[in-house]
C-alpha positions in Angstrom: 61.3 -24.8 -39.7 62.8 -21.6 -41.1 61.8 -18.2 -39.8 60.4 -17.3 -43.1 57.9 -20.2 -43.1 55.9 -18.2 -40.6 55.7 -15.3 -43.0 53.0 -15.2 -45.7 53.3 -14.5 -49.4 50.8 -12.1 -50.9 50.3 -12.8 -54.6 49.3 -9.7 -56.7 47.7 -10.4 -60.0 46.8 -7.4 -62.2 44.0 -8.4 -64.5 42.6 -6.8 -67.6 40.5 -8.8 -70.0 42.1 -11.9 -68.7 39.1 -14.3 -69.1 41.1 -16.7 -71.2 43.9 -17.2 -68.7 42.9 -16.1 -65.2 41.3 -19.4 -64.0 44.3 -21.5 -65.1 46.5 -19.1 -63.1 44.4 -19.4 -60.0 44.2 -23.2 -60.3 48.0 -23.5 -60.3 48.3 -21.3 -57.2 45.7 -23.5 -55.4 48.0 -26.5 -56.0 50.9 -24.8 -54.2 52.6 -26.8 -51.5 53.1 -23.6 -49.5 50.1 -22.9 -47.3 50.7 -19.3 -46.2 49.6 -17.9 -49.6 47.1 -15.1 -50.0 46.0 -14.0 -53.5 44.7 -10.6 -54.6 43.4 -10.1 -58.1 43.4 -6.4 -58.9 41.1 -6.1 -61.8 41.6 -2.9 -63.9 37.9 -2.5 -64.9 37.9 -5.4 -67.3 35.2 -5.3 -70.0 35.1 -9.1 -70.3 33.9 -11.9 -68.1 37.1 -12.1 -66.0 35.5 -11.2 -62.7 32.6 -13.5 -63.2 35.0 -16.4 -63.8 36.9 -15.5 -60.7 33.7 -15.7 -58.6 32.8 -19.0 -60.2 36.2 -20.4 -59.5 36.0 -19.4 -55.8 32.6 -21.0 -55.5 33.4 -24.2 -57.3 36.7 -24.7 -55.5 35.2 -23.6 -52.1 38.0 -21.1 -51.7 37.7 -18.5 -49.0 36.7 -15.5 -51.1 36.0 -11.8 -50.7 35.3 -9.0 -53.3 36.2 -5.5 -52.3 36.9 -2.1 -53.9 40.0 0.0 -53.1 37.9 2.4 -51.1 36.8 -0.4 -48.8 40.3 -0.9 -47.4 42.3 2.2 -48.1 41.1 3.9 -44.9 41.6 0.8 -42.7 44.6 0.3 -40.5 44.6 -3.4 -40.9 43.1 -6.0 -43.2 42.4 -9.7 -42.6 43.2 -11.2 -46.0 41.2 -14.1 -47.4 42.7 -16.9 -49.5 41.4 -15.1 -52.6 40.4 -11.5 -52.8 39.0 -9.7 -55.9 39.7 -6.0 -55.9 37.4 -4.4 -58.4 39.2 -1.2 -59.5 36.7 1.3 -61.1 39.1 2.3 -63.9 42.1 1.0 -65.7 45.1 2.2 -63.7 47.7 0.5 -65.9 50.1 -2.2 -64.8 51.9 -0.3 -62.0 48.7 1.3 -60.8 47.1 -2.1 -60.4 50.2 -3.5 -58.7 50.2 -0.6 -56.2 46.6 -1.2 -55.3 47.6 -4.8 -54.4 50.6 -3.5 -52.4 48.4 -1.1 -50.5 46.1 -4.0 -49.6 48.9 -6.3 -48.4 50.8 -3.6 -46.5 47.8 -3.6 -44.2 48.3 -7.4 -43.6 51.0 -7.6 -41.0 51.9 -11.3 -41.7 52.6 -10.6 -45.4 56.4 -10.4 -45.8 56.6 -11.0 -49.6 54.7 -9.3 -52.4 54.6 -11.6 -55.4 53.7 -9.8 -58.6 52.4 -12.4 -61.0 50.9 -11.9 -64.5 47.4 -13.5 -65.0 48.8 -15.5 -68.0 51.2 -17.3 -65.8 51.0 -20.7 -64.1 53.2 -21.7 -61.3 54.7 -25.0 -60.3 53.5 -26.5 -56.9 56.9 -26.0 -55.4 57.5 -22.4 -56.6 56.4 -20.5 -53.6 58.3 -22.8 -51.2 61.4 -22.4 -53.4 61.1 -18.6 -53.0 60.9 -19.0 -49.2 63.9 -21.3 -49.1 65.8 -18.9 -51.4 65.0 -15.9 -49.2 66.3 -17.9 -46.1 69.6 -18.7 -47.8 70.0 -15.2 -49.2 69.7 -13.3 -45.9 68.8 -9.8 -47.2 66.5 -9.6 -50.2 65.3 -6.6 -52.2 63.7 -8.0 -55.3 63.6 -11.7 -56.1 62.6 -13.7 -59.2 62.8 -17.3 -60.4 63.1 -19.0 -63.8 60.3 -17.8 -66.1 59.6 -20.2 -69.0 57.5 -19.9 -72.1 54.2 -21.8 -71.6 54.0 -24.8 -73.9 57.5 -24.5 -75.3 59.0 -27.6 -73.5 61.2 -25.7 -71.1 62.3 -22.7 -73.2 63.4 -19.8 -71.1 61.8 -16.4 -71.4 63.9 -14.8 -68.6 66.4 -15.6 -65.9 66.6 -12.0 -64.9 67.5 -9.2 -67.2 70.0 -6.5 -68.1 69.0 -3.0 -69.3 71.5 -1.0 -71.3 71.4 2.5 -69.9 72.8 4.0 -73.2 70.0 2.8 -75.4 67.3 1.7 -72.9 67.1 -1.8 -74.5 66.2 -4.6 -72.0 67.6 -8.1 -72.6 66.2 -11.2 -70.9 69.1 -13.3 -69.9 69.1 -16.9 -71.3 66.2 -15.9 -73.5 65.3 -18.7 -75.9 67.6 -21.3 -74.4 66.3 -24.6 -72.8 66.3 -24.7 -69.1 68.1 -28.1 -69.1 71.1 -26.5 -70.9 72.0 -23.5 -68.8 72.4 -22.4 -65.2 70.9 -19.2 -63.8 73.2 -16.2 -64.4 75.5 -14.6 -61.9 73.2 -12.1 -60.0 75.9 -9.5 -60.5 75.2 -9.6 -64.2 71.5 -8.8 -63.6 70.1 -5.3 -63.0 66.4 -6.0 -63.3 63.9 -8.8 -62.9 60.9 -9.7 -65.1 57.7 -8.0 -63.9 55.6 -11.0 -64.9 57.1 -13.0 -62.0 58.6 -10.8 -59.4 58.8 -10.7 -55.6 59.4 -7.6 -53.5 60.0 -7.8 -49.8 58.1 -5.6 -47.3 61.5 -4.0 -46.4 62.1 -3.1 -50.1 58.7 -1.4 -50.4 59.2 0.4 -47.1 62.6 1.8 -48.2 62.1 2.2 -52.0 58.4 2.8 -52.3 55.8 1.4 -54.7 56.0 1.1 -58.5 56.3 4.3 -60.5 53.0 4.9 -62.4 54.5 7.3 -65.0 54.8 4.6 -67.7 51.3 2.9 -67.8 52.9 -0.1 -69.5 56.5 -1.4 -69.7 59.6 -0.5 -67.8 57.9 -0.3 -64.4 59.8 -3.2 -63.0 63.1 -1.9 -64.5 62.5 1.5 -62.9 61.8 -0.3 -59.6 65.0 -2.2 -59.7 67.0 0.9 -60.6 65.8 2.6 -57.4 66.8 -0.2 -55.1 70.0 1.3 -53.9 72.1 -1.4 -52.1 69.2 -3.9 -51.7 70.2 -7.0 -53.6 68.4 -8.7 -56.5 68.1 -12.5 -55.8 67.6 -15.3 -58.4 65.9 -18.5 -57.4 66.5 -21.3 -59.9 63.9 -23.7 -58.4 61.1 -21.1 -58.5 59.6 -21.9 -61.9 56.8 -20.1 -63.6 55.3 -20.7 -67.0 54.3 -17.6 -68.9 52.0 -17.3 -72.0 53.5 -13.8 -72.5 51.6 -10.8 -73.9 48.1 -12.4 -74.2 46.3 -9.1 -73.6 48.7 -6.4 -74.9 50.5 -8.2 -77.8 54.0 -8.3 -76.4 56.5 -10.0 -78.7 57.5 -13.6 -78.2 59.8 -16.1 -80.0 57.0 -16.5 -82.6 55.3 -13.2 -82.7 56.2 -9.6 -83.4 55.3 -6.8 -81.0 51.8 -5.4 -81.8 51.3 -1.6 -82.6 49.8 -1.3 -79.1 52.9 -3.0 -77.5 55.3 -0.9 -79.6 53.6 2.4 -78.7 54.1 2.0 -75.0 57.4 0.2 -75.2 59.1 2.9 -77.2 57.5 5.7 -75.2 58.5 4.1 -71.9 62.0 3.4 -73.1 62.6 7.1 -73.7 61.0 8.1 -70.4 63.2 5.5 -68.6 66.5 6.8 -70.2 65.5 10.4 -69.5 65.0 9.6 -65.9 68.1 7.4 -65.2 70.7 8.3 -67.8 69.6 11.6 -69.6 73.0 12.1 -71.2 72.2 9.0 -73.3 69.0 10.4 -74.8 70.4 11.2 -78.3 72.0 7.8 -78.6 68.8 6.0 -77.3 66.6 8.0 -79.7 68.8 7.2 -82.7 68.9 3.5 -81.8 65.2 3.4 -81.5 64.7 5.3 -84.7 66.7 2.7 -86.6 64.4 0.1 -85.2 61.4 1.9 -86.5 63.0 2.2 -90.0 63.6 -1.5 -89.9 59.9 -2.1 -89.2 59.0 0.1 -92.1 61.4 -1.7 -94.5 59.9 -5.0 -93.4 56.4 -3.8 -94.3 55.1 -3.7 -90.7 53.5 -0.3 -91.1 51.0 -0.5 -88.2 53.7 -1.7 -85.8 56.1 1.1 -87.1 53.4 3.7 -86.6 52.9 2.7 -83.0 56.6 2.7 -82.4 57.2 6.1 -84.1 54.5 7.8 -82.2 55.6 6.3 -78.9 59.2 7.2 -79.5 58.2 10.9 -80.1 55.7 11.0 -77.3 52.9 11.7 -79.8 49.2 10.8 -79.5 48.8 7.1 -80.3 47.4 5.7 -83.5 43.7 5.2 -83.6 44.0 1.5 -83.4 46.0 1.8 -80.1 43.8 4.5 -78.5 40.6 2.5 -79.2 41.8 -0.4 -77.1 41.3 1.6 -74.0 38.2 3.2 -72.6 37.9 7.0 -72.1 39.2 7.2 -68.5 42.1 4.8 -69.3 43.0 6.9 -72.3 43.3 10.0 -70.2 45.6 8.2 -67.8 47.6 6.3 -70.4 48.3 9.1 -72.8 48.8 12.0 -70.4 50.8 10.2 -67.7 54.5 10.6 -67.1 57.1 13.1 -68.3 57.1 14.5 -71.9 
């Protein structure tokens, strides 16, 4: 038995209007062959039936379950985690805000060594958690760790085997994107400088040294920012840790078959500029010009709504009405006033 097998994994799922996918995700985790698994769903004030479905799932599957609010554990020194915990957040904190609530919860659980951030539109293979533990054993020191993330229902097509962000234009590239898993090996970790946030493990040591996710973005680039702050802590790739990802079910992220929505573009272009300003400010003129050309390309293709979202995000302007209306009033205040100008 490895030393790591005595350590538990804390799964953090940030949910917002995830009623169409959350149960499938939880079912896949329940089939895991790794027993020391605790799951926290951090719900960002979903207006749909997500929470009700989670309660029904716990009842039907006889899963040890608890429902709490952040205020219930934030003042505690220690938490005894259940197999499944629903944290009902009273407002939409965005992706990083939701992740950080989950981290705050698991930091109070002394046996949790690994914080596994997992999107609600993901399903995991039975051996994925065990593969992560084995990979951590072999790696020695781990900062952030991820496996092979495949597109759900695409027969083994890769979404990401880790990624590379170009600090001159802020563009993120998922390595091996669109290739079939049977055709390629995982890339050299030295050619990776961030890991996909839909399927990402941070160690307790990483969080202690680097801190939690930055909440300045609201959506996009949070995991890239996290990786850029890691110092000498290594990024680790686990080829046997396989996750299937529907991708962008709630926010309209682009896929092989779908263009980014106006909502997705607004936050993507805005966050890109914020990221470059933070980590490579000398590149801002180049990054802006590159992104502007992308906006012009959208206009020329007739995608006016998507172009409007991208343009306003790029210039840190208020969002189009169609984007703003997707968030409630408290979330709009947080989303459209957070972060640097």
